[in-house]
C-alpha positions as CSV (number, residue, x, y, z in Angstrom):
1,M,0.0,0.0,0.0
2,I,1.1,3.5,-0.7
3,S,1.6,5.6,2.5
4,E,0.1,9.1,2.5
5,R,3.0,10.2,4.8
6,Q,5.4,12.6,3.0
7,P,9.0,11.7,3.9
8,E,11.3,14.5,5.2
9,A,13.6,14.0,2.2
10,K,13.6,12.2,-1.1
11,T,15.0,8.7,-0.5
12,L,17.1,6.2,-2.4
13,S,15.6,2.8,-1.5
14,I,17.7,-0.3,-1.8
15,V,16.5,-3.9,-1.7
16,A,19.4,-6.3,-1.3
17,P,18.7,-9.6,0.5
18,F,22.4,-10.3,0.9
19,K,23.8,-8.3,3.7
20,G,27.1,-7.8,2.0
21,D,25.4,-6.1,-1.0
22,A,23.3,-4.0,1.3
23,L,26.3,-2.8,3.3
24,S,28.4,-2.0,0.2
25,L,25.6,0.0,-1.4
26,N,24.8,1.9,1.8
27,K,28.4,2.8,2.2
28,L,28.6,3.9,-1.4
29,F,25.5,6.2,-1.4
30,A,25.0,7.2,2.3
31,G,27.2,10.3,2.0
32,K,25.3,11.7,-0.9
33,Y,21.7,10.5,-0.6
34,H,19.1,9.7,2.0
35,V,19.3,5.9,1.9
36,R,16.8,3.3,3.1
37,I,17.7,-0.4,3.1
38,H,14.9,-3.0,2.6
39,E,15.4,-6.8,2.8
40,T,12.3,-7.7,0.7
41,L,10.0,-6.2,-1.9
42,Y,7.2,-6.3,0.6
43,S,9.0,-3.8,2.8
44,L,9.8,-1.6,-0.2
45,A,6.2,-1.7,-1.4
46,N,4.9,-0.5,2.0
47,D,7.5,2.4,2.0
48,L,7.1,3.4,-1.6
49,G,5.6,6.9,-1.9
50,A,5.7,10.3,-3.6
51,G,9.0,11.0,-1.7
52,T,10.8,8.0,-3.2
53,G,13.5,9.3,-5.5
54,L,15.1,6.1,-6.8
55,V,15.0,2.3,-6.3
56,I,18.0,-0.1,-6.6
57,L,17.2,-3.8,-6.7
58,T,19.5,-6.7,-6.8
59,E,18.4,-9.6,-8.9
60,E,18.1,-11.8,-5.8
61,S,15.3,-9.5,-4.5
62,L,13.0,-10.7,-7.3
63,L,13.0,-14.3,-6.4
64,G,10.1,-14.0,-4.0
65,G,7.8,-12.5,-6.5
66,V,7.1,-8.9,-7.7
67,V,3.4,-8.6,-7.1
68,P,3.7,-6.2,-4.1
69,L,6.0,-4.0,-6.1
70,D,3.6,-4.1,-9.1
71,E,0.6,-3.0,-6.9
72,A,2.6,-0.2,-5.3
73,L,3.8,1.1,-8.7
74,Q,0.3,1.0,-10.1
75,Q,-1.0,3.2,-7.3
76,Q,1.6,5.9,-8.0
77,P,0.3,9.3,-9.3
78,S,0.1,9.8,-13.0
79,W,3.2,12.1,-13.0
80,S,5.3,9.6,-11.1
81,D,7.6,7.1,-12.9
82,I,10.0,5.9,-10.2
83,P,13.4,5.0,-11.8
84,I,14.5,1.4,-10.9
85,I,18.1,0.3,-11.3
86,L,18.3,-3.6,-11.4
87,L,21.7,-5.1,-10.7
88,A,21.7,-8.4,-12.7
89,S,24.1,-11.2,-12.3
90,N,26.4,-12.1,-15.1
91,N,26.5,-15.9,-15.7
92,G,28.6,-15.7,-18.9
93,R,25.6,-14.8,-21.1
94,S,25.6,-11.1,-20.9
95,G,22.9,-10.0,-23.2
96,R,20.5,-12.9,-22.4
97,D,20.9,-12.6,-18.7
98,T,20.1,-8.8,-18.9
99,E,17.0,-9.4,-20.9
100,V,15.8,-12.2,-18.5
101,A,16.3,-10.0,-15.5
102,R,14.4,-7.1,-17.1
103,H,11.4,-9.4,-17.8
104,R,11.2,-10.4,-14.2
105,L,10.1,-6.8,-13.3
106,P,6.3,-6.0,-13.6
107,S,5.1,-4.0,-16.6
108,S,4.2,-1.1,-14.2
109,A,7.9,-0.5,-13.9
110,G,8.3,2.0,-16.7
111,Y,11.7,3.5,-16.0
112,V,14.2,0.6,-15.6
113,I,18.0,0.5,-16.0
114,V,19.6,-3.0,-15.9
115,L,23.3,-3.1,-15.0
116,E,25.3,-6.3,-15.0
117,R,27.6,-7.2,-12.1
118,P,30.3,-6.9,-11.5
119,L,30.6,-3.2,-12.3
120,S,32.7,-0.3,-11.0
121,S,31.5,2.1,-8.3
122,A,32.0,5.0,-10.8
123,S,29.6,3.4,-13.3
124,L,27.0,2.7,-10.7
125,L,27.3,6.3,-9.3
126,S,27.0,7.7,-12.8
127,A,23.8,5.7,-13.5
128,V,22.3,6.7,-10.2
129,D,23.0,10.4,-10.8
130,A,21.4,10.3,-14.3
131,A,18.3,8.5,-12.9
132,W,18.1,10.8,-10.0
133,G,18.2,13.8,-12.3
134,S,15.3,12.4,-14.3
135,R,13.4,11.9,-11.1
136,E,14.1,15.4,-10.0
137,R,12.5,16.7,-13.2
138,Q,9.4,14.6,-12.4
139,F,9.2,16.3,-9.0
140,E,9.5,19.7,-10.7
141,M,6.7,18.8,-13.0
142,R,4.6,17.6,-10.1
143,D,5.2,20.9,-8.3
144,R,4.4,22.9,-11.4
145,L,1.2,21.0,-12.0
146,A,0.2,21.6,-8.3
147,E,1.0,25.3,-8.7
148,L,-1.1,25.5,-11.9
149,A,-4.0,23.8,-10.1
150,E,-3.7,26.2,-7.3
151,E,-3.6,29.2,-9.7
152,R,-6.6,27.9,-11.5
153,G,-8.4,27.5,-8.2
154,R,-7.5,31.0,-7.2
155,L,-8.5,32.4,-10.6
156,K,-11.9,30.7,-10.3
157,I,-12.4,32.1,-6.8
158,L,-11.4,35.5,-8.0
159,L,-13.8,35.4,-11.0
160,E,-16.6,34.2,-8.8
161,N,-16.1,37.0,-6.2
162,V,-14.8,40.0,-8.1
163,P,-17.4,42.8,-8.0
164,V,-17.3,43.3,-11.8
165,G,-18.4,41.2,-14.8
166,I,-15.5,39.5,-16.6
167,C,-15.6,37.4,-19.8
168,F,-13.0,35.9,-22.2
169,M,-14.6,35.0,-25.5
170,D,-13.5,33.2,-28.6
171,G,-13.3,34.6,-32.1
172,Q,-17.1,33.9,-32.6
173,G,-18.1,35.8,-29.5
174,R,-18.8,32.7,-27.5
175,P,-17.8,32.9,-23.8
176,I,-14.9,30.7,-22.8
177,I,-14.6,31.9,-19.3
178,S,-17.1,34.2,-17.6
179,N,-18.3,34.9,-14.1
180,P,-21.9,35.1,-12.8
181,L,-22.0,38.9,-12.8
182,Y,-21.2,39.1,-16.5
183,R,-23.7,36.4,-17.4
184,E,-26.4,38.3,-15.5
185,Y,-25.9,41.3,-17.8
186,V,-24.9,39.5,-21.1
187,P,-26.4,35.9,-21.1
188,G,-25.8,35.2,-24.8
189,P,-22.9,35.3,-27.3
190,V,-21.7,38.6,-28.8
191,I,-22.2,38.5,-32.6
192,P,-19.7,40.7,-34.5
193,S,-21.8,41.0,-37.6
194,M,-24.4,43.4,-38.8
195,Q,-27.2,41.1,-37.9
196,P,-29.6,41.9,-35.0
197,D,-27.9,41.1,-31.7
198,P,-29.9,38.5,-29.7
199,T,-28.8,40.4,-26.5
200,S,-30.5,43.6,-27.6
201,R,-33.4,43.2,-25.3
202,W,-30.9,43.5,-22.4
203,I,-29.3,46.7,-24.0
204,K,-31.8,49.4,-24.1
205,L,-30.1,52.8,-24.7
206,D,-26.5,54.1,-25.0
207,A,-25.2,57.1,-23.1
208,T,-26.8,59.5,-25.6
209,G,-30.2,58.0,-25.1
210,K,-30.3,56.4,-28.6
211,P,-30.6,52.7,-29.4
212,L,-27.2,51.1,-30.0
213,P,-26.7,49.0,-33.1
214,A,-25.7,45.4,-32.4
215,D,-22.4,45.7,-34.2
216,M,-21.4,48.6,-32.0
217,F,-21.6,46.6,-28.8
218,P,-18.1,46.7,-27.2
219,G,-17.5,42.9,-27.5
220,A,-18.3,43.0,-31.3
221,R,-16.0,46.0,-31.8
222,A,-13.2,44.2,-30.0
223,L,-13.6,41.2,-32.2
224,R,-13.0,43.5,-35.1
225,G,-9.7,44.7,-33.6
226,E,-11.0,47.9,-32.0
227,Q,-10.4,49.2,-28.5
228,A,-13.8,49.8,-26.9
229,T,-13.3,51.1,-23.4
230,G,-15.5,53.1,-20.9
231,M,-18.8,52.8,-22.8
232,D,-21.9,53.5,-20.6
233,F,-25.2,51.7,-21.1
234,C,-28.6,51.6,-19.5
235,H,-29.5,47.9,-18.8
236,K,-33.1,46.9,-18.6
237,R,-33.7,44.0,-16.2
238,E,-36.5,41.4,-16.6
239,D,-38.5,43.0,-13.9
240,G,-38.6,46.3,-15.8
241,S,-36.1,48.1,-13.7
242,E,-33.1,49.9,-15.2
243,S,-29.5,49.9,-14.2
244,W,-26.5,51.7,-15.6
245,M,-23.4,49.8,-16.5
246,R,-20.0,50.6,-18.1
247,I,-18.6,48.0,-20.5
248,S,-15.0,47.8,-21.9
249,A,-13.6,45.2,-24.3
250,V,-10.2,44.7,-25.9
251,P,-9.1,42.2,-28.6
252,L,-6.9,39.2,-27.9
253,Y,-4.1,38.2,-30.4
254,D,-2.0,35.2,-31.0
255,E,1.7,35.2,-31.8
256,G,1.0,36.2,-35.4
257,R,-1.2,39.2,-34.4
258,A,-4.3,37.4,-35.5
259,I,-7.5,38.1,-33.4
260,I,-8.4,35.0,-31.5
261,G,-11.0,36.5,-29.2
262,A,-11.7,39.4,-26.8
263,A,-11.8,40.2,-23.1
264,S,-14.7,42.2,-21.8
265,V,-15.4,43.8,-18.4
266,V,-18.8,45.0,-17.1
267,L,-18.9,47.5,-14.2
268,D,-22.1,48.4,-12.4
269,I,-22.2,52.2,-12.3
270,N,-25.8,52.7,-11.3
271,E,-25.0,54.2,-8.0
272,E,-22.5,56.5,-9.8
273,K,-25.1,57.7,-12.3
274,Q,-27.8,58.1,-9.7
275,A,-25.3,60.0,-7.6
276,E,-24.5,62.4,-10.4
277,L,-27.8,64.2,-10.1
278,S,-27.7,64.2,-6.3
279,L,-24.1,65.5,-6.6
280,R,-25.1,68.3,-8.9
281,R,-27.8,69.4,-6.5
282,F,-25.5,69.0,-3.5
283,N,-22.8,71.1,-5.3
284,E,-25.2,73.9,-5.7
285,E,-26.2,73.8,-2.0
286,L,-22.6,73.3,-1.0
287,E,-21.4,76.4,-2.9
288,I,-23.8,78.5,-0.8
289,Q,-22.7,76.8,2.4
290,V,-19.0,77.2,1.5
291,Q,-19.4,80.9,0.9
292,A,-21.1,81.3,4.3
293,R,-18.5,79.0,6.0
294,T,-15.7,80.9,4.4
295,R,-16.9,84.1,5.9
296,E,-17.1,82.4,9.3
297,L,-13.6,80.8,8.9
298,N,-12.0,84.2,8.0
299,T,-13.4,85.6,11.1
300,A,-12.2,82.6,13.2
301,I,-8.7,82.8,11.5
302,E,-8.4,86.4,12.4
303,Q,-9.4,85.5,16.0
304,L,-6.8,82.7,16.1
305,R,-4.1,85.0,14.7
306,K,-4.8,87.4,17.6
307,E,-4.7,84.5,20.1
308,S,-1.5,83.1,18.6
309,D,0.2,86.5,18.9
310,E,-0.9,86.7,22.5
311,R,0.3,83.2,23.2
312,A,3.7,84.0,21.5
313,R,4.0,87.1,23.7
314,A,3.1,85.0,26.8
315,E,5.6,82.3,25.9
316,E,8.3,84.9,25.3
317,Q,7.5,86.4,28.7
318,L,7.7,82.9,30.3
319,R,11.1,82.2,28.6
320,Q,12.4,85.6,29.8
321,A,11.1,84.9,33.3
322,L,12.9,81.5,33.3
323,K,16.1,83.1,32.0
324,M,15.9,85.7,34.8
325,E,15.3,83.0,37.4
326,A,18.4,81.1,36.1
327,V,20.4,84.3,36.1
328,G,19.2,84.9,39.7
329,Q,20.3,81.5,40.8
330,L,23.6,82.0,39.1
331,T,24.1,85.5,40.5
332,G,23.1,84.2,44.0
333,G,25.7,81.5,43.8
334,I,28.4,83.8,42.6
335,A,27.5,86.4,45.2
336,H,27.6,83.9,48.0
337,D,31.1,82.6,47.1
338,F,32.5,86.1,46.2
339,N,31.2,87.6,49.5
340,N,33.1,84.9,51.4
341,M,36.3,85.5,49.4
342,L,36.0,89.3,49.6
343,T,35.4,89.1,53.3
344,G,38.7,87.4,53.7
345,V,40.5,90.1,51.6
346,I,38.8,93.1,53.2
347,S,39.1,91.8,56.7
348,A,42.8,90.9,56.3
349,L,43.5,94.4,54.8
350,D,41.6,96.1,57.7
351,L,43.6,94.1,60.2
352,I,46.9,95.1,58.5
353,K,45.8,98.7,58.4
354,M,44.9,98.6,62.2
355,R,48.3,97.0,63.0
356,L,50.2,99.5,60.9
357,A,48.3,102.4,62.6
358,K,49.5,101.1,66.0
359,G,53.0,100.6,64.7
360,R,52.8,96.8,65.0
361,T,54.1,94.7,62.1
362,D,53.8,91.3,63.8
363,D,51.5,88.9,62.0
364,V,51.1,91.3,59.0
365,E,52.6,88.7,56.7
366,R,50.1,86.1,57.9
367,F,47.2,88.5,57.2
368,M,48.7,89.3,53.8
369,E,48.8,85.6,53.0
370,A,45.2,85.2,54.0
371,A,44.1,88.1,51.8
372,N,46.2,86.7,48.9
373,S,44.6,83.2,49.4
374,S,41.1,84.7,49.2
375,A,42.0,86.7,46.1
376,Q,43.4,83.6,44.4
377,R,40.1,81.7,45.2
378,A,38.1,84.6,43.7
379,A,40.3,84.4,40.6
380,S,39.8,80.7,40.4
381,L,36.0,81.1,40.7
382,T,36.1,83.7,37.8
383,Q,38.2,81.4,35.7
384,R,35.7,78.5,36.3
385,L,32.8,80.8,35.3
386,L,34.6,81.7,32.1
387,A,35.4,78.1,31.4
388,F,31.8,77.1,31.8
389,S,30.6,79.9,29.6
390,R,33.3,79.0,27.1
391,R,34.6,82.6,27.1
392,Q,38.0,82.1,28.7
393,P,41.1,83.0,26.6
394,L,42.9,79.8,25.6
395,D,46.6,79.5,24.9
396,A,46.4,76.3,22.8
397,K,49.6,74.6,21.8
398,P,50.7,71.1,20.7
399,L,50.7,68.8,23.8
400,S,51.5,65.2,24.5
401,I,48.8,63.8,26.7
402,N,51.1,61.1,28.1
403,R,53.7,63.6,29.1
404,L,51.2,65.8,30.8
405,A,49.7,62.9,32.8
406,S,53.2,61.7,33.8
407,A,54.1,65.3,34.9
408,L,50.9,65.5,37.0
409,K,51.5,62.2,38.8
410,D,53.3,63.6,41.8
411,L,50.8,66.4,42.3
412,L,47.9,64.0,42.0
413,H,49.5,61.7,44.6
414,R,49.7,64.6,47.0
415,T,46.0,65.5,46.2
416,V,44.5,62.1,47.0
417,S,44.5,60.3,50.4
418,E,46.8,57.4,51.4
419,Q,43.8,55.0,51.2
420,I,43.5,55.7,47.5
421,S,45.6,53.7,45.0
422,L,46.4,56.0,42.0
423,R,47.3,54.2,38.8
424,L,48.3,55.6,35.3
425,D,47.5,53.6,32.2
426,L,49.1,55.5,29.3
427,C,48.3,54.9,25.6
428,A,51.2,53.2,23.7
429,E,50.7,55.5,20.7
430,D,51.6,58.7,22.7
431,P,48.8,60.8,21.1
432,W,49.0,64.6,20.8
433,V,46.4,67.3,21.1
434,H,46.3,71.1,20.5
435,V,45.0,72.6,23.8
436,D,45.7,75.0,26.6
437,A,48.0,72.9,28.9
438,N,47.2,74.9,32.1
439,Q,43.4,74.6,31.6
440,L,43.7,70.8,30.9
441,E,45.8,70.4,34.0
442,N,43.1,72.2,36.0
443,A,40.4,70.1,34.4
444,I,42.2,66.8,35.3
445,L,42.9,68.1,38.8
446,N,39.2,68.9,39.3
447,L,38.1,65.5,38.2
448,V,40.7,63.8,40.5
449,I,39.4,65.9,43.5
450,N,35.9,64.8,42.7
451,A,37.0,61.2,42.5
452,R,38.9,61.5,45.8
453,D,35.8,63.0,47.6
454,A,33.7,60.1,46.2
455,M,36.0,57.6,47.9
456,P,36.2,58.7,51.6
457,R,37.1,55.2,52.7
458,G,39.7,54.6,49.9
459,G,39.6,52.9,46.6
460,T,41.3,52.8,43.2
461,L,41.7,55.9,41.0
462,L,42.7,55.2,37.4
463,I,44.0,57.9,35.0
464,R,43.9,56.4,31.5
465,T,44.9,57.9,28.1
466,R,43.7,56.3,24.9
467,H,43.2,57.0,21.2
468,E,40.0,56.6,19.3
469,P,40.5,56.6,15.5
470,A,38.1,58.4,13.2
471,K,34.9,56.6,12.6
472,N,34.5,54.5,9.4
473,G,38.0,55.6,8.3
474,E,36.7,58.7,6.6
475,S,39.3,60.9,4.9
476,G,39.7,64.3,6.4
477,E,38.4,63.1,9.8
478,T,40.6,63.2,12.8
479,G,40.6,60.8,15.7
480,M,39.9,61.7,19.3
481,V,42.3,61.5,22.3
482,C,40.5,60.6,25.5
483,I,41.6,61.0,29.2
484,D,39.5,58.8,31.5
485,V,39.4,59.6,35.3
486,Q,37.8,56.5,36.8
487,D,37.1,55.9,40.5
488,T,35.5,53.1,42.5
489,G,33.5,55.4,44.7
490,Y,29.8,55.5,45.4
491,G,28.9,56.9,42.0
492,I,26.4,59.6,41.0
493,P,22.7,59.0,41.8
494,E,20.6,58.5,38.7
495,N,18.2,61.3,39.6
496,V,21.0,63.9,39.5
497,Q,23.2,62.7,36.6
498,D,21.5,65.2,34.2
499,K,22.4,68.1,36.6
500,V,26.0,67.5,37.6
501,M,27.3,69.8,34.8
502,E,25.1,72.7,35.8
503,P,26.9,75.6,37.5
504,F,26.7,75.7,41.3
505,F,25.1,72.3,41.5
506,T,26.9,70.0,43.9
507,T,26.2,66.8,45.8
508,K,28.8,67.7,48.4
509,P,27.8,69.1,51.9
510,I,27.4,72.9,52.3
511,G,30.8,74.5,52.3
512,Q,32.7,71.7,50.6
513,G,32.1,72.5,47.0
514,T,31.2,75.5,44.7
515,G,29.5,73.3,42.1
516,L,31.7,74.7,39.3
517,G,34.2,71.8,38.9
518,L,32.4,69.7,36.3
519,S,30.8,72.8,34.7
520,M,34.3,74.2,34.2
521,V,35.6,70.9,32.7
522,Y,32.6,70.8,30.5
523,G,33.1,74.4,29.2
524,F,36.8,73.8,28.6
525,A,36.1,70.6,26.6
526,Q,33.5,72.3,24.5
527,Q,35.7,75.4,23.9
528,S,38.5,73.0,22.8
529,H,36.2,71.4,20.2
530,G,35.9,68.3,22.3
531,R,33.3,66.7,24.6
532,L,32.8,65.5,28.1
533,I,31.3,62.1,28.8
534,I,30.1,60.9,32.2
535,D,29.4,57.2,32.9
536,S,28.4,56.5,36.5
537,T,26.7,53.5,38.2
538,P,25.6,54.1,41.8
539,G,27.6,51.9,44.1
540,N,30.2,51.0,41.4
541,G,32.0,54.3,40.7
542,T,32.2,56.9,38.0
543,C,34.3,57.4,34.9
544,V,34.5,60.9,33.5
545,T,36.1,61.2,30.0
546,I,37.6,64.3,28.4
547,C,37.7,63.7,24.6
548,L,39.8,66.2,22.5
549,P,40.6,66.2,18.8
550,E,43.8,64.5,17.9
551,N,46.5,67.0,16.6
552,A,49.9,65.7,15.7
553,P,52.8,68.1,16.7
554,S,54.5,70.0,13.9
555,S,58.1,69.3,13.2
556,N,59.1,72.9,14.0
557,A,57.2,73.2,17.2
558,T,59.3,75.0,19.9
559,P,58.8,74.9,23.7
560,P,57.3,78.1,25.3
561,P,59.8,80.5,26.7
562,S,60.6,80.2,30.4
563,R,59.6,83.0,32.7
564,V,62.5,85.4,33.5
565,A,62.3,88.3,35.9
566,V,65.2,90.8,35.5
567,A,65.4,94.5,36.4
568,G,64.7,97.0,33.7
569,Q,67.2,99.3,32.1
570,G,65.1,102.3,31.5
571,Q,63.1,100.8,28.5
572,S,60.1,102.8,27.4
573,I,56.7,101.2,28.2
574,L,53.3,102.6,27.2
575,L,50.7,101.4,29.7
576,V,47.0,101.7,28.6
577,E,44.4,100.8,31.3
578,D,41.0,102.4,31.9
579,D,40.7,101.1,35.5
580,D,42.4,103.6,37.9
581,S,43.4,101.1,40.6
582,V,44.8,98.6,38.2
583,R,46.7,101.3,36.2
584,L,48.2,102.7,39.4
585,I,49.4,99.3,40.6
586,N,50.8,98.2,37.3
587,Q,52.6,101.6,36.8
588,E,54.2,101.4,40.2
589,V,55.4,97.8,39.6
590,L,56.9,98.6,36.3
591,Q,58.6,101.7,37.6
592,E,59.9,99.8,40.6
593,L,61.5,97.4,38.1
594,G,63.4,100.2,36.4
595,Y,61.2,101.0,33.3
596,Q,60.2,104.3,32.0
597,V,56.4,104.1,32.1
598,T,53.9,106.4,30.2
599,V,50.3,105.8,31.1
600,A,47.1,106.4,29.1
601,V,43.4,105.8,30.0
602,D,42.2,104.8,26.5
603,A,43.3,104.2,23.0
604,E,42.9,107.9,21.8
605,D,45.0,109.1,24.8
606,A,47.6,106.3,24.1
607,L,48.0,107.4,20.5
608,Q,48.6,111.0,21.5
609,R,51.2,110.1,24.0
610,F,52.8,107.6,21.6
611,K,53.4,110.4,19.1
612,Q,55.2,112.4,21.8
613,L,57.6,109.5,22.8
614,P,61.1,109.4,21.2
615,G,60.7,105.7,21.0
616,L,58.7,102.8,22.4
617,D,60.0,99.4,23.5
618,L,56.7,97.7,24.7
619,L,53.0,98.4,24.5
620,V,51.1,97.0,27.5
621,T,47.3,97.5,27.0
622,D,44.0,96.2,28.3
623,V,41.9,94.5,25.6
624,G,38.6,96.0,26.7
625,L,39.0,99.8,26.3
626,P,36.3,102.4,25.7
627,G,36.1,103.3,22.0
628,M,38.9,101.7,20.1
629,N,39.8,98.4,21.8
630,G,43.3,97.2,22.7
631,R,43.7,94.9,19.6
632,Q,42.9,97.8,17.3
633,L,45.2,100.0,19.1
634,A,48.0,97.5,18.8
635,E,47.5,97.3,15.0
636,V,47.8,101.1,14.7
637,V,50.9,101.2,16.8
638,Q,52.6,98.4,14.9
639,Q,51.8,100.2,11.6
640,M,53.4,103.3,12.9
641,Q,56.4,101.5,14.5
642,P,56.8,98.0,12.9
643,G,57.9,95.2,15.2
644,T,56.7,96.8,18.4
645,P,56.0,94.0,21.0
646,V,52.5,94.2,22.5
647,L,51.4,92.6,25.8
648,F,47.6,92.4,26.2
649,L,46.0,92.3,29.6
650,T,42.4,91.0,29.8
651,G,39.9,89.9,32.4
652,Y,37.3,88.9,29.8
653,A,37.2,89.6,26.1
654,E,35.2,87.4,23.8
655,S,37.4,88.3,20.8
656,A,40.5,87.0,22.7
657,M,39.1,83.5,23.5
658,D,41.3,81.8,20.9
659,Q,44.7,83.2,21.2
660,A,45.9,81.6,18.0
661,D,43.4,83.7,16.1
662,F,43.6,86.8,18.3
663,L,47.3,87.3,18.5
664,G,49.5,88.6,15.7
665,P,53.2,88.9,15.3
666,H,55.1,90.1,18.5
667,M,51.9,89.8,20.6
668,Q,51.2,87.9,23.8
669,L,48.3,87.7,26.2
670,L,48.1,87.8,30.0
671,T,44.9,86.9,31.7
672,K,43.7,88.9,34.8
673,P,44.1,88.5,37.7
674,F,47.8,87.8,37.6
675,T,50.6,88.2,40.1
676,L,52.9,91.1,39.9
677,D,55.8,88.6,39.6
678,L,54.2,87.1,36.5
679,L,53.7,90.5,35.0
680,A,57.3,91.4,35.6
681,S,58.5,88.1,34.2
682,R,56.4,88.4,31.0
683,V,57.5,92.0,30.4
684,A,61.2,91.1,30.8
685,A,60.8,88.1,28.5
686,M,59.1,90.1,25.8
687,L,61.7,92.9,25.9
688,A,64.5,90.3,25.8
689,S,63.1,88.4,22.8
690,D,61.5,91.3,20.8
691,P,64.0,94.1,20.7
692,V,62.8,97.2,18.9
693,D,65.0,99.8,17.1
694,V,64.0,102.8,19.1
695,T,66.0,105.1,16.9
696,A,63.7,104.5,14.0
697,A,61.2,107.4,13.6
698,P,57.5,106.4,14.0
699,L,55.4,106.5,10.8
700,E,53.1,109.4,10.3
701,E,49.3,108.7,10.4
């Protein structure tokens, strides 16, 4: 019997009563085919099915009779002709033995290959491959027939359910394939001649209201080779009712372009036709309503415009209020910290004044140190504010990150507690960046202090440098150099991770932090065209990463000049400062050092005094001056006396944020506040490195 079970794979069935034959054949084919071994034809017959790919029989398997095999083969589908390879024994009569072995198989075995033994494995494999290929083509035919049957079924379902009438007719107008809806409208054949059309009783009028001749019916026209599309008719039903329909028909051709029939489609448009009149009346009424509604909408739009303007004004007021609130919070934080620092300065100066009035000089130095410490803290706070706002002047130069980290190691060791293990993990590539070294040092130190405070009971602090290449290897893109400051502290709570870079926000107790550390680092990274990344898990620690654009050092890069402080030799200095106190102090310092100092309160005053000088060795000017600023003044002076060195002093000047763009030849920048020693050293260094021929007469304006 044929099993209805479909096997998982097409099988190569072998019937070999002798175990030696079965083992040899299985070993030969098992690696390439799905093999099943049967001892008798009965077992084969029970297993024979649509999934059987090929049968190999030894002549000994036929001795018990072939009736079961015959019955199983007769029950195969019509497409199936299972190839059978019969391995016959050679008794010295080659041709006769082969013929006898073939006649032992039933007549139902149509595809039989008889091979005489002994034969080589290659010959047997070749015969099996050829037969298997033939069987595969049978399977392909079976699948194709199944697909065609499915397509025919789907087409029938489609024709039966499509909401239009469809008909394919032969060259005489007789329907070959049609669906019920088409037969309802056109029950008879279409006659392409001039004789009366037997379907005329179903076709009453054409779209113009006149009777349509039979030969003008779309199907008849298509059979004459015309394209008849979109023709409207009024169909009269047997009950006397009328219904509008639209009929289209196109001719069908054979390969030689001869007309072999036509395809016709009938579409019920009764609702469309009935709706035309209703639509016409509706359009007239709608036009009146639209005009009235338009007037209402114009009024409503005008009202909405007014409301929108009012809403925009309210939103702008709200944004302004929020800005003012933020400014208030910022101002309050700055005022709190500055008041503390100014108290230290003012109180220390008052104590010094009282002691000097009494003629006592003991402890004056201690009070001076206290005042200086408070002033330095105020300067640091201002620097952090400028860093956060990305308005601090940066002195960017090529810098090796590894060398900077190594140089900071001793300072960082002194900064953290003994319970904290500080480790450096430096990148093997020794990456370089183009940044302000002092600001980067401050940023790293701030991060280390934060990490130290996050590990009050000790832990591990890792400073890691690494290189991130450009993404996707894009040409023109530079990589990033990253400095990781990673601790094993208690981490940042998730509910405040979005706020840690806001100015004056701190998680430390009152009095232990200004809240400007991370905001300063963030501002510095942004101003240096980099970014700041914070990765923190509460309980597991925090890793803060400064990423800066990679910038390889130029071959002619030179180290910055060292600070030198030497006494002046009467060189001429023009000092321009609009603040009276600062101008007085700087003038006294420079004169104490042995320079000839001429002072001016603004650029116009400076130019007048410059013209009266016999020569000028150095221009020291504030950047932010009333009227012409310090940078413009420097250009005018250098035009009148080429090569004049210029030292800019600035507390905040947006145009001086990037020194590389701001400074010209023979120009340097010193950021306020600064120590008097630093001012003296810078002036001496500039006069030593940029001598000016004072005997040259200045250029006329």
